[in-house]
VMD Tcl script that draws the C-alpha trace (Angstrom):
set ca {
  {69.84 -35.90 43.69}
  {71.87 -39.10 43.50}
  {70.81 -41.09 40.46}
  {72.26 -44.50 39.66}
  {71.58 -46.68 36.65}
  {72.25 -50.40 36.70}
  {73.36 -50.53 33.11}
  {74.23 -53.08 30.45}
  {75.80 -51.22 27.51}
  {74.95 -54.11 25.16}
  {71.22 -53.70 25.87}
  {69.32 -51.27 23.63}
  {66.73 -50.53 26.37}
  {69.50 -49.76 28.83}
  {71.28 -47.47 26.35}
  {67.98 -45.72 25.56}
  {67.28 -45.15 29.25}
  {70.78 -43.76 29.86}
  {70.35 -41.42 26.88}
  {66.92 -40.35 28.18}
  {68.42 -39.58 31.61}
  {71.12 -37.47 30.00}
  {68.53 -35.58 27.93}
  {66.78 -34.75 31.23}
  {70.02 -33.10 32.39}
  {70.89 -35.97 34.74}
  {74.39 -37.40 34.86}
  {73.87 -40.69 36.67}
  {76.37 -42.93 38.37}
  {76.64 -45.81 35.91}
  {76.87 -49.23 37.50}
  {77.94 -51.90 35.03}
  {76.10 -54.53 37.04}
  {77.35 -57.47 34.95}
  {80.89 -56.57 36.06}
  {79.97 -55.25 39.50}
  {76.76 -56.96 40.62}
  {74.85 -55.63 43.60}
  {75.19 -57.48 46.89}
  {72.23 -59.47 48.18}
  {71.49 -56.61 50.60}
  {71.64 -54.00 47.83}
  {69.38 -56.02 45.56}
  {66.90 -56.64 48.39}
  {66.85 -52.89 49.06}
  {66.30 -52.13 45.36}
  {63.41 -54.58 45.27}
  {61.79 -52.80 48.22}
  {62.18 -49.44 46.43}
  {60.70 -50.97 43.27}
  {57.83 -52.52 45.24}
  {58.54 -55.81 43.45}
  {59.58 -59.34 44.28}
  {62.65 -61.09 42.89}
  {60.69 -62.96 40.21}
  {59.36 -59.62 38.90}
  {62.83 -58.52 37.80}
  {64.21 -61.89 36.77}
  {65.04 -62.55 33.13}
  {63.49 -65.95 32.54}
  {64.94 -66.52 29.06}
  {68.57 -66.48 30.21}
  {70.38 -69.82 30.39}
  {71.08 -69.72 34.17}
  {67.33 -69.46 34.84}
  {66.76 -72.91 33.36}
  {70.10 -74.38 34.45}
  {69.53 -73.44 38.10}
  {65.87 -74.53 38.14}
  {64.71 -71.05 39.14}
  {61.17 -71.70 37.96}
  {60.71 -73.80 41.13}
  {57.96 -71.97 43.03}
  {59.31 -73.35 46.34}
  {62.48 -71.26 46.13}
  {62.63 -68.47 48.69}
  {63.09 -64.82 47.81}
  {66.55 -65.01 49.40}
  {67.49 -67.92 47.11}
  {66.28 -66.00 44.05}
  {68.16 -62.87 45.08}
  {71.33 -64.90 45.63}
  {70.94 -66.46 42.17}
  {70.70 -62.98 40.62}
  {73.75 -61.75 42.55}
  {75.75 -64.79 41.43}
  {74.40 -64.59 37.86}
  {73.68 -60.87 37.26}
  {72.60 -61.58 33.66}
  {69.34 -62.66 35.33}
  {68.59 -59.11 36.52}
  {66.19 -57.18 34.29}
  {67.61 -53.90 33.10}
  {67.92 -51.06 33.36}
  {67.10 -50.21 36.95}
  {67.31 -46.53 37.86}
  {67.60 -45.49 41.50}
  {67.11 -41.94 42.76}
  {67.85 -41.69 46.49}
  {65.17 -43.95 48.04}
  {63.09 -44.52 44.89}
  {63.67 -46.91 42.02}
  {62.05 -47.83 38.72}
  {62.66 -50.24 35.89}
  {63.45 -48.13 32.81}
  {61.05 -49.95 30.48}
  {60.04 -47.79 28.70}
  {62.71 -45.14 29.37}
  {60.06 -42.47 30.08}
  {59.08 -44.43 33.20}
  {62.08 -42.90 34.98}
  {60.25 -39.56 35.08}
  {58.25 -41.07 37.97}
  {61.30 -40.83 40.24}
  {63.13 -37.77 38.88}
  {62.79 -34.23 40.13}
  {63.03 -32.57 36.73}
  {60.73 -30.06 35.13}
}
mol new
graphics top color blue
foreach p $ca { graphics top sphere $p radius 0.5 }
foreach p [lrange $ca 0 end-1] q [lrange $ca 1 end] { graphics top cylinder $p $q radius 0.2 }
display resetview
């Protein structure tokens, strides 16, 4: 089992999800995505695993969302993904990936959907 968490240590939900993972006996690979954002290809792959579109994981209250005019419905998924890669603060957190499955850890218990723990 290869579990990764796209983590922001300043976010209480992200910290809670990491703690929840550890209580399940899982030691995930921690990706500090603000410092090391996913590539466009990685983010597109994560979205497929989540079964969501870019807008579904975009933080709309962050300054770059307004500054870049990301509310424009005519923007393509590729443009939105690129905006999140270039401004990773826009990516909702935490995202937990287990092999070919992913889930947004809100609430933290949601990660049980993709873990093989008893």
